[in-house]
MDAnalysis code that builds the backbone (N, CA, C; Angstrom):
import MDAnalysis as mda
import numpy as np

u = mda.Universe.empty(561, n_residues=187, atom_resindex=np.repeat(np.arange(187), 3), trajectory=True)
u.add_TopologyAttr("name", ["N", "CA", "C"] * 187)
u.add_TopologyAttr("resid", np.arange(1, 188))
u.add_TopologyAttr("resname", ["MET", "LEU", "ASN", "SER", "PHE", "PHE", "ASP", "LYS", "PHE", "ILE", "PHE", "THR", "ASN", "GLY", "LEU", "LYS", "TYR", "LYS", "HIS", "ASN", "ASN", "PHE", "TYR", "LEU", "LEU", "ASN", "LEU", "PRO", "PHE", "VAL", "ILE", "VAL", "PRO", "THR", "GLU", "LEU", "LEU", "ILE", "GLY", "ILE", "VAL", "ALA", "LYS", "GLY", "ASP", "LYS", "GLU", "THR", "ASN", "ILE", "ASN", "LEU", "TYR", "TYR", "SER", "VAL", "LYS", "ASP", "SER", "MET", "ARG", "LYS", "ASN", "LEU", "SER", "LYS", "GLN", "PHE", "ASN", "LEU", "ASP", "PHE", "GLY", "MET", "GLN", "GLY", "ASP", "ARG", "ALA", "LEU", "THR", "PHE", "MET", "ARG", "ASN", "PHE", "PHE", "SER", "ALA", "SER", "GLY", "TRP", "GLY", "GLY", "ILE", "LYS", "ILE", "ILE", "ASP", "PHE", "SER", "PRO", "GLU", "LYS", "LYS", "ARG", "ALA", "ILE", "ILE", "VAL", "VAL", "SER", "SER", "SER", "PRO", "MET", "ALA", "THR", "ALA", "LEU", "HIS", "GLY", "LYS", "SER", "LYS", "GLU", "PRO", "VAL", "ASP", "HIS", "PHE", "LEU", "ARG", "GLY", "ILE", "PHE", "ALA", "GLY", "ILE", "PHE", "SER", "ASN", "LEU", "LEU", "LYS", "THR", "ASP", "LEU", "ASP", "CYS", "LEU", "GLU", "THR", "LYS", "CYS", "ALA", "ALA", "MET", "ASN", "GLU", "LYS", "GLU", "CYS", "GLU", "PHE", "ILE", "ILE", "LYS", "GLU", "VAL", "HIS", "ASP", "PHE", "ASP", "PHE", "ASN", "LYS", "LYS", "ASN", "PRO", "ARG", "ARG", "GLN", "LEU", "LYS", "VAL", "GLU"])
u.atoms.positions = np.array([
    [98.257, 128.539, 79.587],
    [97.308, 127.546, 79.156],
    [97.700, 126.171, 79.700],
    [96.747, 125.478, 80.250],
    [96.979, 124.142, 80.790],
    [96.640, 123.103, 79.721],
    [95.383, 122.902, 79.440],
    [94.882, 122.115, 78.315],
    [93.462, 122.589, 78.049],
    [92.884, 122.204, 76.942],
    [91.591, 122.768, 76.549],
    [90.488, 122.487, 77.574],
    [90.564, 121.352, 78.269],
    [89.540, 121.026, 79.262],
    [89.627, 121.986, 80.445],
    [90.803, 122.102, 81.062],
    [90.950, 122.945, 82.242],
    [90.964, 124.431, 81.894],
    [91.391, 124.780, 80.677],
    [91.393, 126.195, 80.273],
    [90.000, 126.801, 80.357],
    [88.970, 126.024, 80.018],
    [87.595, 126.522, 80.106],
    [87.254, 126.911, 81.537],
    [87.704, 126.101, 82.489],
    [87.407, 126.378, 83.890],
    [88.249, 127.532, 84.424],
    [89.466, 127.665, 83.923],
    [90.295, 128.811, 84.305],
    [89.641, 130.089, 83.803],
    [89.202, 130.076, 82.554],
    [88.576, 131.245, 81.934],
    [87.308, 131.659, 82.680],
    [86.509, 130.695, 83.134],
    [85.254, 130.998, 83.823],
    [85.423, 131.072, 85.332],
    [86.668, 131.038, 85.792],
    [86.995, 131.106, 87.219],
    [86.472, 129.883, 87.984],
    [86.328, 128.740, 87.300],
    [85.862, 127.510, 87.935],
    [86.990, 126.665, 88.491],
    [88.228, 126.962, 88.099],
    [89.398, 126.268, 88.631],
    [90.106, 127.241, 89.551],
    [90.222, 126.855, 90.804],
    [90.799, 127.762, 91.809],
    [91.873, 127.061, 92.628],
    [92.740, 127.885, 93.147],
    [93.735, 127.429, 94.116],
    [93.538, 128.297, 95.350],
    [92.992, 127.707, 96.405],
    [92.751, 128.463, 97.630],
    [93.062, 127.595, 98.832],
    [93.559, 128.244, 99.860],
    [93.935, 127.547, 101.095],
    [94.864, 126.374, 100.813],
    [95.793, 126.573, 99.865],
    [96.782, 125.562, 99.486],
    [96.176, 124.300, 98.893],
    [95.017, 124.423, 98.255],
    [94.349, 123.295, 97.616],
    [93.780, 123.725, 96.273],
    [93.731, 122.768, 95.320],
    [93.099, 122.993, 94.022],
    [91.631, 122.592, 94.104],
    [90.784, 123.335, 93.403],
    [89.358, 123.040, 93.328],
    [88.892, 123.215, 91.892],
    [88.176, 122.250, 91.399],
    [87.464, 122.370, 90.134],
    [86.010, 122.543, 90.530],
    [85.525, 123.780, 90.431],
    [84.270, 124.206, 91.034],
    [84.393, 123.886, 92.528],
    [83.611, 122.986, 93.069],
    [83.736, 122.676, 94.501],
    [84.481, 121.373, 94.766],
    [84.992, 120.751, 93.727],
    [85.626, 119.447, 93.848],
    [87.123, 119.599, 94.102],
    [87.601, 119.233, 95.299],
    [89.040, 119.345, 95.563],
    [89.814, 118.251, 94.829],
    [91.011, 118.600, 94.370],
    [91.877, 117.610, 93.740],
    [93.326, 118.008, 93.959],
    [94.226, 117.051, 93.743],
    [95.656, 117.292, 93.916],
    [96.394, 116.919, 92.643],
    [97.548, 117.506, 92.478],
    [98.452, 117.110, 91.416],
    [99.524, 116.257, 92.096],
    [99.643, 115.028, 91.651],
    [100.523, 114.066, 92.310],
    [101.593, 113.578, 91.338],
    [102.855, 113.562, 91.752],
    [103.872, 112.956, 90.883],
    [103.545, 111.479, 90.653],
    [103.601, 111.066, 89.414],
    [103.265, 109.691, 89.047],
    [104.082, 108.685, 89.838],
    [105.313, 109.016, 90.130],
    [106.204, 108.090, 90.832],
    [105.637, 107.644, 92.191],
    [104.870, 108.500, 92.842],
    [104.257, 108.105, 94.115],
    [103.257, 106.972, 93.923],
    [102.496, 107.033, 92.843],
    [101.510, 105.988, 92.562],
    [102.188, 104.730, 92.021],
    [103.231, 104.922, 91.235],
    [103.964, 103.781, 90.686],
    [104.576, 102.949, 91.802],
    [105.025, 103.617, 92.842],
    [105.593, 102.902, 93.981],
    [104.632, 101.891, 94.588],
    [103.342, 102.169, 94.469],
    [102.323, 101.242, 94.992],
    [102.098, 100.094, 94.022],
    [101.856, 100.404, 92.751],
    [101.483, 99.365, 91.792],
    [102.665, 98.525, 91.315],
    [103.873, 99.062, 91.401],
    [105.050, 98.327, 90.906],
    [105.394, 97.120, 91.770],
    [104.906, 97.085, 92.993],
    [105.185, 95.949, 93.875],
    [104.630, 94.646, 93.324],
    [103.505, 94.743, 92.610],
    [102.906, 93.545, 92.033],
    [102.271, 92.626, 93.059],
    [101.961, 93.160, 94.234],
    [101.350, 92.357, 95.290],
    [99.850, 92.212, 95.023],
    [99.409, 90.981, 94.803],
    [98.017, 90.712, 94.435],
    [97.037, 91.292, 95.452],
    [97.259, 91.052, 96.714],
    [96.349, 91.531, 97.768],
    [96.277, 93.057, 97.787],
    [97.423, 93.710, 97.699],
    [97.457, 95.180, 97.678],
    [96.717, 95.709, 96.466],
    [96.955, 95.119, 95.298],
    [96.313, 95.581, 94.067],
    [94.802, 95.395, 94.103],
    [94.352, 94.275, 94.620],
    [92.904, 94.027, 94.733],
    [92.278, 95.014, 95.704],
    [92.928, 95.226, 96.856],
    [92.399, 96.191, 97.829],
    [92.382, 97.609, 97.268],
    [93.431, 97.973, 96.549],
    [93.501, 99.281, 95.913],
    [92.347, 99.448, 94.917],
    [92.163, 98.452, 94.068],
    [91.089, 98.490, 93.070],
    [89.726, 98.692, 93.736],
    [89.393, 97.866, 94.727],
    [88.072, 97.961, 95.357],
    [87.914, 99.258, 96.145],
    [88.974, 99.768, 96.729],
    [88.902, 101.051, 97.444],
    [88.610, 102.194, 96.478],
    [89.310, 102.222, 95.349],
    [89.081, 103.274, 94.349],
    [87.679, 103.137, 93.767],
    [87.267, 101.916, 93.450],
    [85.931, 101.679, 92.890],
    [84.860, 102.178, 93.857],
    [84.969, 101.803, 95.130],
    [83.970, 102.216, 96.123],
    [83.947, 103.730, 96.308],
    [85.115, 104.336, 96.355],
    [85.181, 105.789, 96.508],
    [84.574, 106.492, 95.294],
    [84.893, 105.993, 94.117],
    [84.346, 106.575, 92.887],
    [82.834, 106.449, 92.880],
    [82.359, 105.281, 93.248],
    [80.922, 104.997, 93.237],
    [80.149, 105.781, 94.286],
    [80.648, 105.758, 95.493],
    [79.909, 106.341, 96.613],
    [80.098, 107.840, 96.753],
    [81.245, 108.355, 96.337],
    [81.531, 109.762, 96.601],
    [81.761, 110.597, 95.351],
    [82.764, 110.227, 94.593],
    [83.197, 111.087, 93.504],
    [82.168, 111.204, 92.385],
    [81.558, 110.099, 91.977],
    [80.530, 110.174, 90.925],
    [79.381, 111.065, 91.367],
    [78.981, 110.956, 92.612],
    [77.897, 111.794, 93.129],
    [78.329, 113.255, 93.173],
    [79.584, 113.495, 93.551],
    [80.103, 114.861, 93.593],
    [80.111, 115.471, 92.193],
    [80.543, 114.681, 91.184],
    [80.494, 115.152, 89.807],
    [79.058, 115.523, 89.433],
    [78.117, 114.675, 89.799],
    [76.719, 114.918, 89.470],
    [76.202, 116.171, 90.166],
    [76.536, 116.342, 91.451],
    [76.073, 117.514, 92.187],
    [76.700, 118.796, 91.661],
    [78.015, 118.790, 91.481],
    [78.722, 120.007, 91.081],
    [78.527, 120.359, 89.621],
    [78.366, 119.355, 88.783],
    [78.302, 119.620, 87.353],
    [76.924, 119.330, 86.767],
    [76.021, 118.756, 87.576],
    [74.656, 118.520, 87.138],
    [74.533, 117.634, 85.918],
    [75.407, 116.654, 85.813],
    [75.400, 115.812, 84.616],
    [75.053, 114.377, 84.969],
    [74.299, 113.765, 84.064],
    [73.965, 112.365, 84.202],
    [74.048, 111.712, 82.826],
    [74.011, 110.394, 82.807],
    [73.981, 109.661, 81.547],
    [75.212, 109.892, 80.695],
    [74.988, 109.995, 79.388],
    [76.089, 110.137, 78.432],
    [76.904, 111.403, 78.662],
    [76.246, 112.491, 79.056],
    [76.987, 113.738, 79.327],
    [77.949, 113.545, 80.495],
    [77.507, 112.850, 81.530],
    [78.375, 112.594, 82.685],
    [79.548, 111.709, 82.281],
    [79.269, 110.704, 81.467],
    [80.319, 109.800, 81.006],
    [81.358, 110.558, 80.172],
    [80.900, 111.405, 79.276],
    [81.815, 112.207, 78.457],
    [82.617, 113.156, 79.326],
    [81.955, 113.808, 80.279],
    [82.664, 114.729, 81.164],
    [83.746, 114.010, 81.962],
    [83.404, 112.871, 82.546],
    [84.385, 112.137, 83.358],
    [85.539, 111.627, 82.505],
    [85.247, 111.143, 81.313],
    [86.319, 110.715, 80.406],
    [87.253, 111.891, 80.116],
    [86.673, 113.046, 79.810],
    [87.471, 114.234, 79.523],
    [88.245, 114.708, 80.754],
    [87.606, 114.659, 81.922],
    [88.263, 115.091, 83.161],
    [89.491, 114.225, 83.444],
    [89.337, 112.901, 83.400],
    [90.460, 112.025, 83.727],
    [91.545, 112.075, 82.651],
    [91.164, 112.196, 81.389],
    [92.173, 112.354, 80.329],
    [92.940, 113.657, 80.524],
    [92.222, 114.763, 80.754],
    [92.873, 116.066, 80.936],
    [93.698, 116.127, 82.213],
    [93.383, 115.258, 83.162],
    [94.111, 115.237, 84.427],
    [95.366, 114.375, 84.373],
    [95.669, 113.821, 83.213],
    [96.924, 113.099, 83.051],
    [96.846, 111.590, 83.180],
    [95.651, 111.007, 83.146],
    [95.517, 109.557, 83.274],
    [95.694, 108.844, 81.943],
    [95.925, 109.584, 80.873],
    [96.120, 109.001, 79.547],
    [94.963, 109.336, 78.632],
    [95.105, 108.984, 77.377],
    [94.049, 109.201, 76.402],
    [93.012, 108.101, 76.520],
    [91.826, 108.450, 76.954],
    [90.779, 107.461, 77.235],
    [89.778, 107.438, 76.085],
    [89.600, 106.241, 75.492],
    [88.632, 106.057, 74.410],
    [87.676, 104.929, 74.786],
    [86.398, 105.200, 74.691],
    [85.393, 104.162, 74.901],
    [85.141, 103.556, 73.527],
    [85.585, 102.314, 73.330],
    [85.470, 101.717, 71.998],
    [84.237, 100.834, 71.851],
    [83.627, 100.451, 72.956],
    [82.387, 99.681, 72.901],
    [81.631, 99.958, 74.189],
    [80.357, 100.283, 74.064],
    [79.542, 100.544, 75.238],
    [78.135, 100.052, 74.945],
    [77.685, 99.098, 75.742],
    [76.353, 98.533, 75.581],
    [75.612, 98.604, 76.920],
    [74.796, 99.635, 77.123],
    [74.043, 99.724, 78.377],
    [73.119, 98.526, 78.583],
    [72.566, 97.991, 77.472],
    [71.659, 96.846, 77.586],
    [72.377, 95.616, 78.137],
    [73.601, 95.386, 77.668],
    [74.388, 94.236, 78.123],
    [75.204, 94.548, 79.367],
    [75.161, 95.814, 79.798],
    [75.937, 96.267, 80.954],
    [77.410, 95.918, 80.762],
    [77.953, 96.446, 79.655],
    [79.309, 96.104, 79.259],
    [79.954, 97.285, 78.544],
    [81.256, 97.453, 78.766],
    [82.005, 98.486, 78.050],
    [83.438, 98.001, 77.858],
    [84.054, 98.495, 76.797],
    [85.479, 98.260, 76.557],
    [86.121, 99.625, 76.370],
    [87.185, 99.852, 77.102],
    [87.894, 101.127, 77.079],
    [89.351, 100.866, 76.735],
    [89.911, 101.738, 75.917],
    [91.328, 101.679, 75.583],
    [91.969, 102.967, 76.084],
    [93.117, 102.827, 76.732],
    [93.850, 103.980, 77.246],
    [95.238, 103.993, 76.617],
    [95.543, 105.104, 75.981],
    [96.890, 105.285, 75.456],
    [97.662, 106.182, 76.418],
    [98.919, 105.928, 76.559],
    [99.809, 106.733, 77.408],
    [99.394, 106.746, 78.874],
    [98.957, 105.617, 79.391],
    [98.685, 105.512, 80.823],
    [99.976, 105.839, 81.572],
    [99.957, 106.754, 82.535],
    [101.203, 107.123, 83.206],
    [101.849, 105.963, 83.972],
    [101.040, 105.108, 84.582],
    [101.598, 103.971, 85.322],
    [102.210, 102.961, 84.360],
    [101.453, 102.581, 83.350],
    [101.922, 101.569, 82.404],
    [103.105, 102.076, 81.587],
    [103.094, 103.348, 81.233],
    [104.202, 103.915, 80.463],
    [105.488, 103.897, 81.282],
    [105.390, 104.276, 82.543],
    [106.575, 104.289, 83.409],
    [107.120, 102.885, 83.641],
    [106.243, 101.899, 83.630],
    [106.648, 100.512, 83.890],
    [106.723, 99.682, 82.605],
    [106.729, 100.343, 81.444],
    [106.707, 99.646, 80.155],
    [107.790, 98.557, 80.085],
    [107.318, 97.338, 79.825],
    [108.230, 96.202, 79.689],
    [108.791, 95.687, 81.000],
    [108.324, 96.202, 82.119],
    [108.878, 95.809, 83.423],
    [107.907, 94.995, 84.271],
    [106.753, 94.657, 83.721],
    [105.758, 93.950, 84.521],
    [105.231, 92.735, 83.777],
    [104.903, 91.718, 84.535],
    [104.276, 90.514, 83.979],
    [102.773, 90.532, 84.212],
    [102.302, 91.556, 84.937],
    [100.881, 91.693, 85.262],
    [100.420, 93.108, 84.903],
    [99.132, 93.284, 84.615],
    [98.600, 94.629, 84.405],
    [98.787, 95.490, 85.664],
    [98.976, 96.801, 85.485],
    [99.313, 97.673, 86.613],
    [98.328, 98.818, 86.855],
    [97.317, 98.971, 86.016],
    [96.443, 100.144, 86.116],
    [95.251, 99.914, 87.051],
    [95.541, 99.634, 88.307],
    [94.495, 99.330, 89.281],
    [93.681, 100.571, 89.647],
    [94.330, 101.739, 89.633],
    [93.593, 102.980, 89.867],
    [92.552, 103.189, 88.765],
    [92.980, 103.063, 87.514],
    [92.049, 103.251, 86.398],
    [90.938, 102.202, 86.414],
    [91.263, 100.961, 86.728],
    [90.225, 99.923, 86.808],
    [89.146, 100.332, 87.802],
    [89.574, 100.811, 88.973],
    [88.616, 101.236, 89.993],
    [87.787, 102.432, 89.553],
    [88.444, 103.394, 88.903],
    [87.732, 104.573, 88.393],
    [86.672, 104.136, 87.386],
    [87.065, 103.304, 86.419],
    [86.119, 102.868, 85.388],
    [84.983, 102.046, 85.977],
    [85.288, 101.128, 86.876],
    [84.237, 100.300, 87.490],
    [83.246, 101.164, 88.256],
    [83.746, 102.155, 88.991],
    [82.866, 103.042, 89.750],
    [81.990, 103.902, 88.855],
    [82.587, 104.466, 87.821],
    [81.834, 105.317, 86.892],
    [80.713, 104.525, 86.217],
    [81.055, 103.372, 85.648],
    [80.052, 102.602, 84.911],
    [79.031, 101.963, 85.843],
    [79.422, 101.604, 87.059],
    [78.453, 101.078, 88.031],
    [77.398, 102.132, 88.334],
    [77.835, 103.376, 88.547],
    [76.870, 104.451, 88.808],
    [76.028, 104.743, 87.583],
    [76.658, 104.820, 86.442],
    [75.959, 105.145, 85.207],
    [74.872, 104.115, 84.892],
    [75.192, 102.835, 85.062],
    [74.255, 101.761, 84.715],
    [73.469, 101.230, 85.910],
    [73.721, 101.832, 87.084],
    [73.004, 101.453, 88.314],
    [73.072, 99.952, 88.595],
    [74.247, 99.400, 88.344],
    [74.527, 97.978, 88.559],
    [75.961, 97.859, 89.037],
    [76.226, 96.928, 89.936],
    [77.599, 96.722, 90.399],
    [78.401, 96.036, 89.289],
    [79.329, 96.771, 88.721],
    [80.169, 96.252, 87.641],
    [81.615, 96.194, 88.097],
    [82.385, 95.349, 87.445],
    [83.808, 95.250, 87.725],
    [84.592, 95.494, 86.447],
    [85.879, 95.727, 86.619],
    [86.734, 96.067, 85.492],
    [88.003, 95.230, 85.538],
    [88.349, 94.692, 84.394],
    [89.544, 93.873, 84.228],
    [90.439, 94.529, 83.186],
    [91.720, 94.628, 83.469],
    [92.659, 95.117, 82.467],
    [93.169, 93.911, 81.690],
    [92.847, 93.861, 80.400],
    [93.187, 92.695, 79.582],
    [94.462, 92.887, 78.775],
    [94.837, 94.131, 78.522],
    [96.104, 94.457, 77.861],
    [96.718, 95.609, 78.637],
    [98.041, 95.600, 78.756],
    [98.705, 96.641, 79.538],
    [100.031, 97.013, 78.886],
    [100.258, 98.304, 78.736],
    [101.518, 98.784, 78.158],
    [102.715, 98.394, 79.026],
    [102.502, 98.185, 80.313],
    [103.604, 97.737, 81.182],
    [104.069, 96.338, 80.799],
    [103.229, 95.614, 80.058],
    [103.547, 94.266, 79.594],
    [103.893, 94.276, 78.105],
    [104.395, 95.406, 77.620],
    [104.825, 95.597, 76.232],
    [103.688, 95.705, 75.220],
    [102.470, 95.950, 75.672],
    [101.364, 96.207, 74.739],
    [101.449, 97.669, 74.295],
    [100.840, 97.978, 73.172],
    [100.846, 99.351, 72.670],
    [99.965, 100.255, 73.536],
    [98.789, 99.748, 73.935],
    [97.835, 100.491, 74.760],
    [97.316, 99.565, 75.851],
    [96.594, 100.149, 76.769],
    [95.948, 99.361, 77.812],
    [94.476, 99.200, 77.447],
    [93.939, 98.011, 77.705],
    [92.540, 97.739, 77.392],
    [91.835, 97.250, 78.645],
    [90.622, 97.749, 78.830],
    [89.832, 97.427, 80.016],
    [88.457, 96.935, 79.596],
    [88.004, 95.877, 80.254],
    [86.657, 95.363, 80.023],
    [85.869, 95.543, 81.312],
    [84.700, 96.148, 81.175],
    [83.825, 96.404, 82.317],
    [82.549, 95.608, 82.105],
    [82.200, 94.805, 83.110],
    [80.951, 94.039, 83.054],
    [80.665, 93.477, 84.442],
    [79.567, 92.766, 84.566],
    [79.221, 92.182, 85.856],
    [80.215, 91.079, 86.199],
    [80.510, 90.943, 87.482],
    [81.564, 90.025, 87.919],
    [81.291, 88.588, 87.474],
    [80.035, 88.148, 87.482],
    [79.730, 86.763, 87.110],
    [79.948, 86.497, 85.616],
    [80.149, 87.554, 84.831],
    [80.422, 87.386, 83.404],
    [81.906, 87.160, 83.100],
    [82.766, 87.313, 84.105],
    [84.190, 87.036, 83.905],
    [84.450, 85.545, 84.121],
    [85.408, 84.999, 83.406],
    [85.775, 83.589, 83.503],
    [86.889, 83.418, 84.538],
    [86.519, 82.994, 85.726],
    [87.494, 82.838, 86.807],
    [88.339, 81.571, 86.673],
    [88.136, 80.812, 85.597],
    [89.050, 79.714, 85.292],
    [90.343, 80.251, 84.694],
    [90.319, 81.518, 84.266],
    [91.502, 82.160, 83.702],
    [92.249, 82.924, 84.786],
    [93.549, 83.037, 84.591],
    [94.425, 83.667, 85.588],
    [94.124, 85.155, 85.799],
    [93.913, 85.899, 84.719],
    [93.755, 87.346, 84.815],
    [92.607, 87.766, 85.744],
    [91.406, 87.213, 85.610],
    [90.345, 87.586, 86.560],
    [90.692, 87.203, 88.007],
    [91.322, 86.072, 88.200],
    [91.695, 85.657, 89.559],
    [92.734, 86.587, 90.165],
    [93.630, 87.159, 89.361],
    [94.668, 88.067, 89.851],
    [94.114, 89.473, 90.136],
    [93.025, 89.859, 89.441],
    [92.567, 91.246, 89.545],
    [91.277, 91.437, 90.348],
    [90.486, 90.388, 90.530],
    [89.201, 90.525, 91.191],
    [89.072, 89.502, 92.317],
    [88.163, 89.797, 93.243],
    [87.863, 88.847, 94.303],
    [87.008, 87.740, 93.710],
    [87.385, 86.514, 93.968],
    [86.617, 85.362, 93.492],
    [85.441, 85.184, 94.432],
    [84.265, 85.179, 93.858],
    [83.029, 85.054, 94.658],
    [82.841, 83.639, 95.135],
])
């Protein structure tokens, strides 16, 4: 048994290992040691982190969200629930959507046990979950059909209990504050 999410796919033969690759239905994925990803985010280089965030966001938006929709036939709230469950079951931490307003094009997400933040707990002065920020921004941008951005406002790497993410349109962030300037491109 892996976990309840992936066990369903194992039972229905939807999770496969063929040609030295893992597939969830037709979606290829890899199992990666967290330390490889930590090596990127632990540098704390603003330019690298911003580029990483936008690359993940664009990939999620343009490719992966569409692949989820094609392979799993889900849209709207079902797609959001599936993706939350997929990323949680894949080891990205316990993901909870604590506020979601489609009308305001805004969401707040809390992640417990983020692998990056947990590994760097107390060792960073800046938020480190740039992969998750990109994933969340891409998912919600597709879901709400609007270009949204994501800011990590609390991070376990900075001695917080959990990581908190705010997703909204870029012009709604206050660029007079340091955190948006460190995590997003200033328009």
